[in-house]
N, C-alpha and C positions, 0 to 999 in steps of 0.2 A: 672786303674785310678780310683777315685772319685768321686763322680762329683761332680763341685763349683757350692754351692745357693748360689742364687743371695742374697744380703743383702738389708732387706727393710730401710731408714734410721729410728730413730727416731726424729733425729734435723736437725734443716736447717742452715743455715748463713740468714742475712739479705737479702744479693744479690739474693737467691736461693728461701724465703719465695716470694719475688716483682714477682721472671720470674711465678711463680707458679701462681699466682696470679693473673698479668694479667699488673700490678702496676707498678712500682717504690719503691728505696731501701726510697726516702722519706714516703712517706704513710706508708710503715710499722717500720719507724721509729717513725712515729708520733702517730701510736700509743702501740709501747714501753713506748715512755717517758710519753703520757697518763696513762701508765700504768694498760691499758683497753687489752694487747695482755702481758703474761709473758714469760720471759726471763732469761737465767742464762748464765752468765756471764762469759768470760773468759778472764783477760785481757782485751784486749784494744774491743775485739769483743763479742757476742752476738750470741748467739743459742736459735734458738727457737723448743720448740717440734712440732713437726706436728700435732699431738693434739691437741694443743694448739692453731695453727696456722688456723686450721680446725672450731673449736669453734667458733672464735673471727671474720671470713669470715663469718660464720652463723649468730650470731648476730649482724652483719652488714650488713648482709642482710636485717635485719627486719627495718632497721634506713630508708630505702627510703622511 
């Protein structure tokens, strides 16, 4: 039996992004609407690249 490798996601939903950052959907959507956080749109939902989420978070850390 072949071992199954665990897949690492390259993108997350708004809800998943909020959970990862310990915030709420509204904060993530503000970043999207302000065009600070790049997304890919699939119908009515957004997909956020994990690398873009990490970069956005690091930029926001320097704001305070």
